C-alpha positions in Angstrom: 26.2 -16.1 58.2 25.6 -12.3 58.3 26.9 -9.7 55.9 27.3 -6.7 58.2 29.1 -4.6 55.5 25.9 -4.0 53.6 23.3 -4.1 56.4 22.6 -0.4 56.3 21.5 -0.6 52.7 18.3 -2.5 53.8 18.0 -1.7 57.5 17.6 2.0 58.3 19.2 3.2 61.5 18.9 6.4 63.4 20.3 7.9 66.5 18.7 10.9 68.2 19.5 13.2 71.0 18.2 12.5 74.5 14.8 14.1 75.0 13.8 13.6 71.4 12.2 10.2 71.9 8.6 11.4 71.9 9.2 13.4 68.7 10.7 10.4 67.0 7.9 8.0 68.0 5.2 10.4 66.8 7.0 10.9 63.5 7.4 7.1 63.1 3.7 6.6 63.7 2.8 9.3 61.2 5.2 7.6 58.6 3.3 4.3 59.0 5.9 2.5 61.2 4.8 0.3 64.0 6.7 1.2 67.2 8.2 -1.7 69.1 10.0 -1.3 72.5 12.6 -3.9 73.3 12.8 -3.9 77.1 12.7 -6.1 80.2 9.2 -5.4 81.5 6.3 -7.6 82.6 3.4 -8.6 80.3 5.2 -8.3 77.0 5.6 -10.5 74.0 8.6 -12.9 74.0 10.9 -12.7 71.0 10.6 -16.3 69.9 6.9 -16.0 69.4 7.0 -12.4 68.2 5.7 -11.6 64.7 7.7 -8.6 63.4 5.8 -5.8 61.7 6.5 -5.3 58.1 7.5 -1.7 58.8 8.9 -1.1 62.3 10.8 1.2 64.5 12.5 -0.7 67.3 13.2 1.3 70.4 16.1 0.0 72.5 16.9 1.2 76.0 20.3 2.4 77.1 22.7 0.0 78.7 22.7 1.8 82.0 19.0 2.2 82.4 15.5 1.6 80.9 13.3 3.1 78.3 11.4 6.0 79.9 7.9 5.1 80.9 6.3 7.7 78.7 8.1 6.3 75.7 7.1 2.7 76.6 3.5 3.9 76.8 3.7 5.4 73.3 5.0 2.1 71.7 2.3 -0.1 70.1 4.1 -3.2 71.1 6.7 -4.4 73.6 9.0 -7.4 73.2 11.5 -9.0 75.5 14.4 -11.2 74.7 14.0 -14.3 77.0 17.0 -14.8 79.3 17.9 -17.2 82.1 17.7 -14.3 84.7 14.9 -12.0 83.8 16.4 -9.0 85.6 19.6 -9.1 83.7 19.8 -7.4 80.3 22.0 -7.7 77.3 24.3 -4.9 76.3 22.8 -2.7 73.5 24.8 -4.2 70.6 23.9 -7.7 71.6 20.2 -6.9 72.0 20.0 -5.2 68.6 21.9 -8.1 67.0 19.5 -10.7 68.5 16.3 -8.8 67.5 17.5 -8.1 63.9 18.7 -11.6 63.5 15.3 -12.9 64.7 13.6 -10.6 62.3 15.7 -11.8 59.4 15.4 -15.5 60.3 11.6 -15.2 60.2 11.8 -13.8 56.7 11.4 -10.1 57.4 13.7 -7.5 55.9 
């Protein structure tokens, strides 16, 4: 069971304008956060075996595209949610839900 009403008390969220991704990733690194891109790309860690960083910034791509290559290159780690068809992606809300549930189920907050 998930208590979505109080989730923002212990999970920080932020939305930024298009084009600000590089600034946000640099600021996250300077603040001691490990940057994690969640994307369908080759040669990444699969979510079931992924060890979540204690302090992380998760970067999710838009529903109608992908994370820009320069932003992917800046992220320390890349993780993929395994799916039956590798070229198909979840919508943004589903992807965020799956990743944060995985984090919580592995004892990370």
